[in-house]
C-alpha positions as CSV (number, residue, x, y, z in Angstrom):
1,X,164.1,-84.2,168.7
2,X,167.8,-83.7,168.3
3,X,169.6,-81.3,166.0
4,X,172.0,-82.6,163.5
5,X,174.9,-82.3,166.0
6,X,177.1,-85.3,165.8
7,X,179.8,-85.9,168.3
8,X,182.1,-88.9,168.0
9,X,185.6,-89.9,168.8
10,X,186.8,-88.8,165.4
11,X,184.9,-85.6,164.8
12,X,182.7,-82.8,166.1
13,X,180.1,-81.4,163.7
14,X,178.3,-78.3,164.9
15,X,175.1,-77.6,163.0
16,X,173.6,-74.9,165.2
17,X,174.6,-73.1,168.4
18,X,173.9,-70.0,170.4
19,X,177.5,-69.5,171.5
20,X,180.6,-68.7,169.6
21,X,182.5,-71.4,171.6
22,X,182.6,-74.6,169.7
23,X,185.0,-76.8,171.7
24,X,187.5,-76.4,174.5
25,X,190.3,-75.3,172.1
26,X,188.5,-73.4,169.3
27,X,186.1,-70.5,169.1
28,X,184.3,-69.4,165.9
29,X,182.4,-66.1,165.3
30,X,179.9,-65.6,163.7
31,X,178.1,-69.0,163.5
32,X,176.0,-67.9,160.5
33,X,177.2,-66.1,157.4
34,X,175.0,-64.0,155.1
35,X,176.1,-62.9,151.6
36,X,174.3,-60.8,148.9
37,X,175.4,-59.3,145.6
38,X,175.5,-55.9,147.4
39,X,177.7,-57.4,150.2
40,X,179.5,-60.3,148.6
41,X,182.3,-60.6,151.1
42,X,182.0,-61.7,154.7
43,X,184.5,-62.7,157.4
44,X,184.8,-65.3,160.2
45,X,187.2,-65.3,163.1
46,X,188.7,-68.7,164.2
47,X,190.4,-68.5,167.6
48,X,192.7,-71.2,169.1
49,X,192.3,-71.1,172.9
50,X,194.4,-74.2,173.4
51,X,198.1,-74.8,174.0
52,X,198.9,-76.6,170.7
53,X,198.8,-75.1,167.1
54,X,195.9,-76.1,164.9
55,X,196.1,-76.8,161.2
56,X,192.6,-76.2,159.6
57,X,191.2,-76.8,156.1
58,X,188.0,-74.9,154.9
59,X,185.7,-76.5,152.4
60,X,182.4,-75.0,151.2
61,X,179.6,-77.2,149.9
62,X,176.1,-76.5,148.5
63,X,173.4,-77.5,151.0
64,X,170.0,-78.9,150.2
65,X,167.6,-81.3,152.0
66,X,165.8,-84.5,150.9
67,X,163.4,-86.6,152.9
68,X,164.4,-84.9,156.2
69,X,168.2,-85.3,155.6
70,X,170.9,-82.8,154.7
71,X,172.5,-83.2,151.3
72,X,175.9,-81.7,150.5
73,X,177.5,-81.3,147.1
74,X,180.7,-79.6,145.9
75,X,180.4,-76.0,144.7
76,X,182.5,-73.1,143.5
77,X,179.7,-70.6,144.1
78,X,181.5,-69.3,147.2
79,X,185.3,-69.2,147.8
80,X,187.0,-69.4,151.2
81,X,190.3,-67.6,151.7
82,X,192.6,-69.0,152.9
83,X,191.5,-72.6,152.3
84,X,194.2,-74.0,154.5
85,X,195.6,-72.2,157.5
86,X,197.4,-72.7,160.8
87,X,196.3,-71.0,164.1
88,X,199.0,-70.6,166.8
89,X,198.1,-71.3,170.5
90,X,196.1,-68.3,171.8
91,X,196.1,-66.9,168.2
92,X,193.4,-66.3,165.6
93,X,192.8,-66.4,161.9
94,X,190.4,-64.4,159.8
95,X,188.6,-66.3,157.1
96,X,187.0,-64.5,154.2
97,X,184.2,-65.7,152.0
98,X,183.4,-64.4,148.5
99,X,180.2,-64.8,146.6
100,X,180.6,-65.7,142.9
101,X,177.0,-66.2,141.7
102,X,174.0,-63.8,141.3
103,X,171.1,-63.7,143.7
104,X,168.3,-66.1,142.7
105,X,164.5,-66.1,143.4
106,X,164.9,-68.5,146.3
107,X,167.5,-68.4,149.0
108,X,170.7,-70.4,148.2
109,X,172.1,-72.4,151.1
110,X,175.7,-73.5,151.7
111,X,177.9,-74.7,154.6
112,X,181.5,-74.2,155.3
113,X,183.2,-77.2,156.9
114,X,186.3,-76.5,159.0
115,X,188.3,-79.7,159.3
116,X,191.3,-80.0,161.6
117,X,194.3,-81.6,159.7
118,X,196.4,-84.0,161.8
119,X,200.0,-83.0,162.4
120,X,202.7,-85.0,160.8
121,X,204.1,-85.9,164.2
122,X,200.8,-87.6,165.3
123,X,200.5,-89.4,161.9
124,X,204.1,-90.7,162.1
125,X,203.7,-91.8,165.7
126,X,200.5,-93.7,164.8
127,X,198.6,-92.2,167.7
128,X,194.8,-92.1,167.8
129,X,193.9,-88.4,167.5
130,X,190.6,-86.6,168.1
131,X,190.0,-84.2,165.3
132,X,187.6,-81.3,165.0
133,X,185.1,-80.9,162.1
134,X,182.9,-77.9,162.4
135,X,180.0,-76.8,160.1
136,X,178.6,-73.3,159.8
137,X,175.7,-72.3,157.5
138,X,176.0,-69.7,154.7
139,X,172.9,-68.1,153.2
140,X,172.3,-66.0,150.1
141,X,168.8,-64.7,150.6
142,X,166.5,-63.0,148.0
143,X,165.1,-59.5,148.6
144,X,162.1,-59.5,150.9
145,X,161.9,-63.2,151.4
146,X,160.2,-64.8,154.4
147,X,159.6,-68.4,155.5
148,X,156.1,-69.8,155.1
149,X,155.6,-73.0,157.2
150,X,152.9,-75.6,156.6
151,X,152.5,-78.4,159.2
152,X,151.2,-82.0,158.9
153,X,150.8,-84.7,161.5
154,X,150.3,-88.3,160.9
155,X,150.6,-91.6,162.8
156,X,152.6,-94.7,162.3
157,X,152.2,-97.4,164.9
158,X,153.0,-95.9,168.3
159,X,154.7,-92.8,166.9
160,X,153.5,-89.6,165.4
161,X,155.4,-87.9,162.6
162,X,155.4,-84.1,162.5
163,X,156.3,-82.7,159.1
164,X,156.9,-79.0,158.3
165,X,157.2,-77.8,154.7
166,X,158.7,-74.4,154.0
167,X,156.9,-72.8,151.1
168,X,158.7,-69.5,151.6
169,X,161.8,-68.1,149.8
170,X,164.2,-68.2,152.8
171,X,165.0,-70.7,155.5
172,X,163.4,-71.1,158.9
173,X,165.4,-71.9,162.0
174,X,163.3,-73.9,164.4
175,X,164.5,-74.1,168.0
176,X,161.8,-76.1,169.9
177,X,158.4,-77.6,169.5
178,X,155.3,-77.9,171.7
179,X,152.5,-80.2,170.6
180,X,149.3,-80.5,172.7
181,X,145.9,-82.2,172.5
182,X,142.8,-80.0,172.9
183,X,142.5,-81.3,176.4
184,X,145.9,-79.7,177.2
185,X,147.8,-83.0,177.3
186,X,151.3,-82.4,176.1
187,X,152.5,-84.8,173.4
188,X,155.9,-83.3,172.9
189,X,157.7,-80.4,174.4
190,X,161.4,-79.3,174.3
191,X,164.3,-78.6,172.0
192,X,163.9,-79.6,168.4
193,X,166.5,-77.5,166.6
194,X,166.5,-77.7,162.8
195,X,167.0,-75.6,159.7
196,X,164.2,-75.9,157.2
197,X,165.5,-74.6,153.9
198,X,163.5,-72.7,151.3
199,X,161.2,-75.1,149.4
200,X,162.2,-78.1,151.6
201,X,160.7,-80.2,154.3
202,X,161.8,-81.6,157.7
203,X,160.3,-84.0,160.1
204,X,160.4,-85.3,163.7
205,X,158.9,-88.4,165.2
206,X,157.5,-88.5,168.8
207,X,156.3,-91.5,170.8
208,X,152.6,-91.8,171.7
209,X,151.2,-93.1,174.9
210,X,147.8,-93.5,173.2
211,X,146.9,-93.3,169.6
212,X,145.7,-90.2,167.7
213,X,142.3,-90.1,166.1
214,X,141.8,-89.2,162.5
215,X,140.4,-85.7,162.4
216,X,141.7,-84.8,165.9
217,X,143.0,-81.3,166.1
218,X,146.3,-80.6,167.8
219,X,147.9,-77.4,168.9
220,X,151.4,-76.8,167.8
221,X,153.8,-74.0,168.8
222,X,157.2,-73.8,167.1
223,X,159.8,-71.4,168.6
224,X,162.0,-70.0,165.9
225,X,164.8,-67.5,165.7
226,X,162.2,-65.0,164.4
227,X,159.6,-65.6,167.1
228,X,156.9,-68.2,167.9
229,X,154.7,-69.8,165.3
230,X,151.4,-71.2,166.4
231,X,149.2,-73.6,164.3
232,X,146.2,-75.8,164.7
233,X,146.9,-79.1,162.9
234,X,144.4,-81.8,162.0
235,X,145.5,-85.4,162.2
236,X,144.8,-87.1,158.9
237,X,143.9,-90.8,158.5
238,X,146.4,-93.3,157.1
239,X,149.1,-90.8,156.5
240,X,152.7,-90.6,157.8
241,X,152.8,-86.8,157.8
242,X,154.9,-86.5,154.7
243,X,154.0,-83.8,152.3
């Protein structure tokens, strides 16, 4: 039930957030970029709230999903300017993004990775340095597109697998899930942040205190950035929940 937010001693990757503050020494706004052929240029502000200068590198990648995992590939469909920049303490840098491809039938998804570059002094001294790596989504939506979510639930051992397939032309941003039996017993409740890209699928696994029955009907409510989505989902026999 965790979003793809990975924190380690070497990097900080931010997949989603509701605040422009990413870490103690850096702020980014906005945290989602939208581009269209009519508005092919967008800007992002990177602020350094710390006491040391930051050297940052911007890289844009094409973003897809496969088997519930994010897949990134190099692209030249969107350019970032400047690709390498320094932000003084208490200063800021404006990044601009330019779209270079036409709008397609389905939404095109990208991410910009902002990677902190270690200073020459820290490299020369051989010190262990904690570096920032921040990811922000970029979407190029079609005209009039909406998400269209289809849900499946299957059981494997003592776990249930919840799979959502997005049949729509634009992404869905899921924030939390509530799954209940018809008796009112809550199987899962809480944050489950994930982007489900157009034409792609995502899944979660939840532990079960007692098994599900084939044909059992569960109530599912997904909170999204566009409002709540409520569905009745029938548990299918001998399935893992994959589409």
